[in-house]
Steps between C-alpha positions, in 0.01 A plus 500: 500500500131444573342187349262538208156369600220440250137396535252507785301283739602135485703560184795712602843439349856620539685549173852355497740746340782249436304205359614315293879501487602491135851394397708754313395530137153348545218743416126432491411776251138422593321215676204355313398253771604339825398173669576312822529121524424259786841567658459880482755528222423810294503472121535823305407507129649814353609664176872520565789280390423216744120459467438268798668577831438293812547660843498379857228680694774699674609643164806298400517381138485120476482432125434651159395357165315570177766697314406527133175301540233769530389779267304704756434353846154569635325260738633252758291252701604226744331164444500165682842370609629855453486476123498837324270630227675779313308705246702662221269749334763583236527134397121438532535190717514351849784289641465257789841463666668337796635734769847476344373589152450170317203524262229240566232625260443779249148623421480693175754526219789726601522793261180409315205714614137433424348777287445812708144527639414157361420357844725202432797420728731695525573861414711656774375299799569639843438267797406147612277397792439144622179334607569387861300178457590372152822682413336638186656816359332833433711710263439873456537600134569797535628787286397360161178323604220547753479144624558258782603159370457190714738206462524169683793445736660298219480791260194397296287790378146490647313824424517880513282790605492878464470761228583867453283755675418648838190294578472214747739224400668717237859621521691818428850354535483181702827532690526263795313200636496305827280255690383463859476183707145435373608513135348836414693685229595868545598702194668842501314681221758774498369777279144457626637573850346192655550139609242255368417171674398177322442137582720230350274473196532866415163611636498856630451533878574864577751781486703736717503864397668818627847388387750672272653286225523179711804320375648258754262258671579251777284308751626326812311395809171654394659840439551665159788733417464728198775701335362813336689692233552872481319704236666581169249772412617859512158620615526329841874445532522720813186370672566336840398143584460389137667160479870438576405292804432154635157448653395218733146355482285226643338266248183705486714780355494721809823696533687430825807719443680711242880492470677789330523876492265756352712525185733266310861517610829323560537594865420251779128446550413590140452292186509564129360191327413198723473212253580175682414403859573209732455422870715256700407271789558779755275747322782711357418663168725520193422761234651495151463811286529562126672819599705542180223482239237676714718762668877509459502497120271807505732711717733762352759359478372140517647283777448169674316533833421257780274211397481253792402554862444281803244611757515323836161458662478651847168365623 
């Protein structure tokens, strides 16, 4: 069987068909996010029975935890000392945990949302990013607000920015957030089809356009990886090259490669709903997909489809 190769130029990858190796009875359903720690252990935050699964980079399951703790897993970020920041948009809060699942801090009141569209933390938050210099937290909020909230590393609220709209600094579903080594803040403004860039005080610096529903957002080594969702509009459902891909960019926004087929699909080399991204120390890329809610649940009959892939970098 010929290998499945994605990408181009310096960003070519081979998709591993048998990664990871799940024990009998363990099912992802769909993967909301994925992260890699300092030892290249892969943490998978998903919406199945065992919400946090930890894998060796070769694909063997090392640990699982979180049963009964989360309403709807969404965002996962690795912090200093391999601490984890897990965003539960269904519980309207953020948990800081040790790698084995012990809770160190909770931001927000679990199960108690701020009023929808109030701008106050939190109403269905989605993702955490960390300031590389201070450890401050930027929290995307999310489905029920149009805000980025900044907190100190100790969990003290500092300030917020953003409002509804499509203008500069406004958001039409602020979905993901990450930072670069200089502390700039990148926000996936999903339904405005763009990534906006800010400084650490929330001042607008620029934006990247020509994206389709940017959803997952990850930066490593001066390179940005963007997961783009498929369309859910009937009018362009059969158009080629509309989302359902992972794109690779430099930090000016210039696209370096596109990973994925012309149309959404389950077959090797294609994606349905890239939602969470991570890169390990060797440059290998992990892609988590919300493939049930965005794709499988809409099939006739509905069925669970693949939601996690490892792409091994070739160059």
